[in-house]
Backbone as JSON, one array per atom type, in Angstrom:
{
  "sequence": "LCIARALAVVTAEPARVLGGALGTLQASVGQIVEGGVGDLCILDPNAGWTVQADALASQGKHTPFSGYELPGRVRTTLVGGQIAFDR",
  "N": [[88.92, 10.49, -137.59], [90.18, 8.76, -139.41], [90.41, 10.26, -141.8], [92.15, 12.27, -140.96], [94.43, 10.75, -140.43], [94.96, 9.72, -142.97], [95.59, 12.07, -144.34], [97.92, 12.81, -142.97], [99.62, 10.74, -143.74], [100.19, 11.35, -146.41], [101.29, 13.86, -146.27], [102.69, 15.13, -143.79], [104.11, 12.83, -142.94], [105.82, 11.87, -145.16], [107.55, 14.09, -145.21], [108.68, 13.88, -142.67], [110.06, 11.45, -142.92], [111.94, 12.07, -144.94], [113.32, 14.12, -143.72], [116.33, 15.68, -142.84], [117.26, 15.7, -145.47], [115.72, 17.45, -146.86], [116.72, 19.93, -146.48], [116.63, 23.44, -146.25], [113.91, 23.52, -146.56], [112.78, 21.8, -144.77], [111.51, 22.74, -142.42], [108.96, 23.55, -143.21], [107.72, 21.84, -145.08], [105.01, 19.68, -145.75], [103.28, 20.9, -144.07], [100.91, 23.52, -143.37], [101.95, 26.56, -143.27], [102.86, 29.96, -142.57], [104.92, 31.46, -144.95], [105.7, 29.04, -145.89], [106.15, 26.21, -148.17], [103.91, 26.09, -149.91], [102.49, 24.17, -151.38], [99.56, 22.76, -152.18], [96.59, 20.77, -152.18], [93.33, 20.92, -153.11], [90.51, 19.32, -152.17], [87.36, 17.98, -153.04], [85.35, 16.29, -151.08], [82.84, 15.28, -151.53], [82.41, 14.88, -154.19], [82.16, 12.39, -156.31], [83.73, 10.22, -158.74], [84.36, 8.45, -161.83], [87.09, 6.59, -162.81], [88.73, 7.08, -165.82], [90.97, 6.12, -168.09], [91.77, 7.56, -170.43], [91.07, 10.13, -169.78], [92.77, 11.06, -167.86], [94.99, 13.46, -166.43], [97.72, 13.17, -166.52], [100.58, 12.19, -168.56], [100.99, 9.49, -168.69], [98.85, 6.9, -169.29], [98.16, 4.5, -168.21], [96.48, 2.66, -165.81], [95.56, 0.84, -162.93], [93.11, 1.36, -161.94], [91.14, 1.99, -163.74], [87.81, 2.45, -164.63], [86.91, 2.21, -162.04], [84.82, 3.52, -159.48], [85.38, 6.33, -157.61], [85.5, 8.0, -154.43], [85.44, 11.49, -153.7], [87.2, 14.25, -155.19], [89.84, 15.96, -156.76], [89.92, 19.43, -156.85], [91.47, 21.77, -157.12], [94.96, 22.37, -157.5], [97.79, 23.64, -155.97], [101.08, 24.68, -156.51], [103.96, 25.68, -155.11], [102.59, 27.89, -154.31], [101.25, 28.76, -156.56], [98.62, 28.32, -158.93], [98.42, 25.19, -160.31], [96.73, 23.34, -161.31], [93.32, 23.41, -162.09], [90.08, 22.55, -161.78]],
  "CA": [[90.32, 10.13, -137.37], [90.72, 8.14, -140.62], [90.8, 11.31, -142.74], [93.34, 12.92, -140.41], [95.56, 9.84, -140.62], [95.23, 9.67, -144.4], [96.29, 13.3, -144.69], [99.27, 12.74, -142.41], [100.4, 9.79, -144.53], [100.64, 11.96, -147.67], [101.82, 15.2, -146.05], [103.71, 15.23, -142.75], [104.95, 11.63, -142.84], [106.95, 11.89, -146.1], [108.48, 15.12, -144.76], [109.4, 13.33, -141.52], [110.97, 10.41, -143.42], [113.03, 12.72, -145.67], [114.09, 14.85, -142.7], [117.39, 16.61, -143.21], [117.47, 15.74, -146.92], [114.94, 18.56, -147.39], [117.47, 21.17, -146.29], [115.91, 24.58, -145.67], [112.47, 23.29, -146.67], [112.36, 20.86, -143.74], [110.64, 23.36, -141.41], [107.6, 23.85, -143.67], [107.15, 20.81, -145.95], [104.01, 18.84, -145.11], [102.5, 21.72, -143.15], [100.43, 24.79, -143.88], [102.53, 27.58, -142.39], [103.24, 31.21, -143.23], [106.26, 31.38, -145.52], [105.97, 27.65, -146.26], [106.32, 25.84, -149.57], [102.72, 26.48, -150.66], [101.97, 23.09, -152.22], [98.29, 22.33, -151.6], [95.61, 20.11, -153.03], [91.98, 21.18, -152.57], [89.72, 18.15, -152.49], [85.93, 17.99, -152.76], [85.09, 14.92, -150.65], [81.5, 14.87, -151.94], [82.36, 14.72, -155.65], [82.68, 11.12, -156.77], [84.03, 10.16, -160.17], [84.78, 7.16, -162.37], [88.39, 6.7, -163.46], [88.8, 6.75, -167.24], [92.38, 6.31, -168.42], [91.99, 8.6, -171.45], [90.75, 11.44, -169.21], [93.77, 11.41, -166.85], [95.78, 14.64, -166.79], [99.12, 12.79, -166.73], [100.88, 11.62, -169.86], [100.83, 8.05, -168.56], [97.42, 6.56, -169.29], [97.98, 3.16, -167.66], [96.06, 2.67, -164.42], [94.78, -0.34, -162.51], [91.84, 1.84, -161.4], [90.23, 2.32, -164.82], [86.46, 1.94, -164.42], [86.53, 2.27, -160.63], [84.17, 4.73, -158.98], [86.13, 6.79, -156.44], [84.93, 9.13, -153.69], [86.31, 12.66, -153.62], [87.84, 14.65, -156.44], [90.68, 17.15, -156.65], [89.37, 20.61, -157.54], [92.55, 22.7, -157.43], [96.27, 22.05, -156.96], [98.73, 24.76, -155.96], [102.48, 24.29, -156.37], [104.72, 26.89, -154.83], [101.64, 28.99, -154.15], [100.66, 29.09, -157.86], [97.68, 27.31, -159.39], [98.97, 24.27, -161.3], [95.6, 22.61, -161.87], [92.05, 23.93, -161.6], [89.0, 21.88, -162.48]],
  "C": [[90.94, 9.51, -138.63], [91.18, 9.19, -141.62], [92.07, 12.0, -142.26], [94.57, 12.05, -140.63], [95.95, 9.77, -142.09], [95.99, 10.92, -144.84], [97.72, 13.3, -144.17], [100.18, 11.84, -143.25], [100.93, 10.42, -145.82], [101.21, 13.36, -147.5], [102.99, 15.19, -145.06], [104.64, 14.01, -142.69], [106.08, 11.59, -143.86], [107.99, 12.94, -145.7], [109.31, 14.61, -143.59], [110.43, 12.3, -141.97], [112.17, 11.04, -144.12], [113.92, 13.55, -144.77], [115.09, 15.84, -143.25], [117.67, 16.7, -144.7], [116.71, 16.88, -147.57], [115.64, 19.9, -147.23], [116.62, 22.25, -145.65], [114.39, 24.42, -145.74], [111.92, 22.46, -145.52], [111.37, 21.46, -142.76], [109.21, 23.54, -141.88], [106.96, 22.78, -144.55], [106.18, 19.94, -145.16], [103.15, 19.57, -144.11], [101.98, 22.96, -143.87], [100.9, 25.85, -142.88], [102.89, 28.82, -143.21], [104.69, 31.1, -143.69], [106.64, 29.98, -145.97], [106.01, 27.45, -147.76], [105.12, 26.22, -150.43], [102.24, 25.45, -151.65], [100.71, 22.55, -151.54], [97.43, 21.66, -152.65], [94.26, 20.34, -152.37], [91.07, 20.08, -153.1], [88.25, 18.38, -152.14], [85.55, 16.57, -152.38], [83.72, 14.4, -151.08], [81.37, 14.64, -153.44], [82.99, 13.39, -156.03], [82.95, 11.16, -158.26], [84.45, 8.75, -160.55], [86.07, 7.36, -163.14], [88.28, 6.23, -164.9], [90.2, 7.11, -167.7], [92.61, 7.44, -169.41], [91.7, 10.01, -170.93], [91.76, 11.88, -168.15], [94.63, 12.57, -167.34], [97.24, 14.28, -167.07], [99.32, 12.21, -168.12], [100.73, 10.11, -169.85], [99.36, 7.7, -168.41], [97.14, 5.17, -168.75], [97.59, 3.28, -166.19], [95.29, 1.4, -164.09], [93.39, 0.05, -162.01], [90.83, 2.21, -162.47], [88.88, 1.64, -164.6], [85.99, 1.97, -162.98], [85.84, 3.59, -160.31], [84.87, 5.1, -157.68], [85.43, 7.95, -155.75], [85.94, 10.28, -153.65], [86.96, 12.96, -154.95], [88.64, 15.92, -156.21], [90.04, 18.27, -157.46], [90.49, 21.54, -157.99], [93.84, 22.2, -156.79], [97.15, 23.28, -157.08], [100.12, 24.22, -155.72], [103.28, 25.57, -156.22], [103.82, 28.11, -154.73], [100.95, 29.41, -155.44], [99.72, 27.97, -158.29], [98.32, 26.5, -160.53], [97.88, 23.49, -161.99], [94.33, 23.19, -161.26], [90.94, 23.31, -162.43], [87.83, 22.85, -162.63]]
}
């Protein structure tokens, strides 16, 4: 149940909060549906890693998590159905 709730918090809940502001995207944002937005993150829950600021993909290298060991690691990110990141 914790994983399901965590996923809802970062997927369906933001879509619910934004509601009508999403316009035509409202029907598919935060859901995996045919014809939907196609933004997905594929996570390997068994791959732990240690945060190292200089290894972050973003331009901003400041993080309060530097040195922390975290469970799970993103393997692939799709934006609009296209691969945006692939480890």
